[in-house]
DORO-845530 format. One record per residue (C-alpha): residue in one letter; x, y, z. Coordinates in steps of 0.5 Angstrom, whole numbers, plus 2048, in hexadecimal, padded with zeros to 3 digits. Layout:
DORO-845530
aXYZ/...
//
This chain:
DORO-845530
m800800800/e8038077FE/t80380D802/v7FF8137FE/v7FF81A7FF/s7FA81F7FC/g7F98267FE/i7F28297FD/r7F18317FC/s7EE834801/t7EA8397FD/g7E58387F8/n7DF8337F8/l7DF82D7F4/h7DC82C7ED/l7DA8277E9/g7E18267E6/n7E48257ED/y7DE8207EF/f7DF81C7E9/g7E681D7E8/a7EC81D7ED/l7E781C7F3/a7E48157F0/n7EB8137F0/f7ED8157F7/i7E78117F9/k7E980B7F6/m7F080C7F8/q7EF80D7FF/h7ED805800/e7F38037FC/n7F98077FF/n7FB80B805/c7F8811804/y7F9818807/f7F481E804/f7F6825807/i7F282B806/a7F8830804/d7F6836808/y7FD838809/h7FE838801/s7F883D800/l7FB842804/t8018437FE/t7FB8467FA/h7F68487FF/p7FA84B805/t7F484E808/p7EE849807/a7E784C808/d7E584580C/l7EB84080C/h7E783C811/g7E183C80D/n7E483A807/v7E883480A/r7E183280D/q7DE832806/v7E382E803/l7E3829808/s7DC828808/e7DC827801/y7E1822801/l7DE81E806/a7D781E803/c7DA81C7FC/g7DD8167FF/i7E4817803/d7E4812809/p7E781580F/e7E880D811/a7EB80B80B/a7F081180A/t7F381680E/i7F081D80C/y7F2823810/l7F482B810/q7FB82C80E/s7FB832813/d7F982D819/v800829817/h80582D81A/e80B829818/v80A82B811/a80C832812/e81282F816/l81482A810/y81283080B/l81883480F/l81D82F80F/l81C82E807/n81C835806/m824834808/i825830802/a8218337FD/y8248397F9/v82183F7F7/g82383F7F0/e8208387EE/l81A83B7F2/e81A8417EE/r81A83D7E7/t8148397E9/t80E83A7E3/t80983B7E8/f80D8407EC/k80E8447E6/e8078447E4/k8048467EB/v80984C7EB/r80684E7E4/l7FF84D7E7/q8008507EE/p8068557ED/d8048597F4/n8048527F8/v80A84F7F6/n80B84C7FD/a811847800/g80B842801/l80A8427FA/l8118417F8/t81283B7FD/y80B8387FB/p80F8327F8/v8128317FF/l80C831803/m80982C7FE/a80F8287FE/a80E828806/d807826805/i809820801/i80F81D804/i80D81E80B/h80981880B/k80E815806/a809814801/s80B8107FA/r8068127F6/v8028197F5/p7FC81B7F1/v7FE8217ED/g7FB8257E7/k8008277E1/d80182E7E4/q80382B7EB/e8088267E8/p80E82B7E8/h80D82C7EF/l80D8247F0/e8148247ED/m8168297F2/t8148257F7/r81881F7F4/k81E8237F4/f81D8267FB/a81C81E7FD/r82281C7F9/r8278227FC/f825821803/n82781A802/n82E81B7FF/m82F821803/y82F81D80A/s831816806/v82A813808/e82580F804/y81F812808/f81A816804/p8178127FE/e8178167F7/p80F8167F6/e80C8147EF/a8068177EC/y8008147ED/n7FD8147E6/f7F68127E5/g7F78127DD/k7F080F7DA/e7ED80F7E1/l7ED8177E1/v7E781A7DF/k7E68217DC/i7E08247DD/p7DF82A7D8/g7DD8317DA/l7D68347D7/d7DA83A7D4/g7DB8357CD/s7E28347CE/g7E78317D3/k7E682D7DA/m7E282F7E0/g7E58347E5/k7E48397EA/s7E983E7E7/e7E583D7E0/g7DE83F7E3/n7DB8397DF/g7D98347E4/i7D48317E8/y7D58317EF/l7D382B7F4/t7D08317F8/d7CC8347F3/d7C58357F4/e7BF8327EF/k7BE83A7EC/t7C683B7EB/i7C78347E7/r7C18367E3/k7C483D7E1/k7CB83A7E0/v7C98357DB/m7C48397D7/a7C983E7D6/a7CE8397D4/v7D183A7CD/t7CF8367C7/d7CF8377C0/t7CA8397BA/g7C88327B9/p7C982C7B4/v7C882E7AD/e7C98267AA/k7C78207AD/y7CC81C7B2/q7D18227B2/e7D78227B6/l7D58257BD/s7D882C7BE/e7DD82D7C5/p7D78317C9/v7D282C7C7/k7D68267C8/n7D88287CF/l7D18287D1/f7D08217CF/t7D681F7D3/i7D38227D9/m7CD81E7D7/k7D08187D7/f7D28197DF/v7CB81B7E1/s7C68197DC/r7C28127DA/p7C580F7D4/d7BE80F7D1/t7BE8177D2/i7C58187CF/e7C38137C9/y7BD8177C8/f7C081E7C7/m7C681B7C3/e7C18187BE/k7BD81F7BE/y7C48227BC/n7C681D7B7/l7BF81E7B3/c7C08267B4/q7BA8267B9/i7BD8287BF/r7BB82E7C3/y7C18307C8/g7BC8337CD/d7B982D7CE/l7BF8297CE/k7C282E7D4/k7BB82E7D8/q7BC8267D8/l7C38277DA/a7C282C7DF/e7BC8277E2/d7C18217E2/l7C78257E5/n7C28287EB/i7C08217EC/f7C781E7ED/v7CA8247F1/e7C48257F6/p7C681F7FB/l7CD8217FA/r7CB8287FC/k7C7826802/r7CC822805/i7D1827804/m7CD82C808/e7CB82680D/i7D382580F/s7D582D80F/a7CF82E814/d7D2828818/e7D782B81D/e7D9825821/y7DA82181B/l7DF826817/r7E282781E/k7E381F81F/v7E681E818/v7EB824818/k7ED82281F/d7EE81A81D/g7F181C816/a7F682181A/d7F881C81F/k7F9816819/a7FD81B815/r80181E81B/e80381781D/s807816816/a80981D815/s80C81D81C/r81081781B/t81381A815/v815820818/r81881D81E/e81C818819/v81E81E814/r82182281A/e82581C81D/i82881B816/i82A823815/g82D82381C/f828826821/r829822828/p82682382F/f82B825834/
//
């Protein structure tokens, strides 16, 4: 059984792309591996140093992941800020991380471009904190998207550098956990790309019935087919792709036949899709609200998660201190 570590953003509600994409694999993974899922509230400060409601954001994200199937009995789910050993390992790793290599990372350059008035030290050393999050549990696998692969490579570099500098074989060099064909990509409602928060093209699991209907009815389409069995345009294909996850097969078949015969009315298609989305999202939305309101349950989850995470983290930090040379008098 491999040890897997994955961070969860502490800002932004879950949308259908998250639910059918990485989260579905997390739910499966937690029963096959020794999984640590942490809510990255420290990381969020690199881009939002003065959050309006940090605790509220964390609570919302935690409630959503639990409602969707992350099982605190099967996996360890915790808040990054509850495991203080992460901050200590971050400090120690900073001593072997070099400014030049951090400044050359693509993500740092991009953040500098996007937020030139907030180029803080935390932003520069983001890959170091990410490395601490991962190797503090001596993880062998990490689920990462394409945008995070350079950071994972730096994690491997820091682990390798520590081992070489102190002549030990202590930290494993974690590999990417690539879901491959198992990773589902849900398209957005804007006619292109994938569903995402920054694109503003998603259906969120906390959206109410009216909001979902309004979003779907405003979805991009085209002027309609002009000949039978015409190839679907990207925007229309996106709507049919979403349908595959929430609608009945005969419903999809009906609208596809209408399209192929040049008889489709996109308004009818959207109304049906909105109805099916609401049927799918409603029980999830209710479960999220129930968990969010259950103070005792949330308190237990984060306490138990912190205890389990700190058991692993404290052992690592204690051993790292010994390797470096810190000794009690």
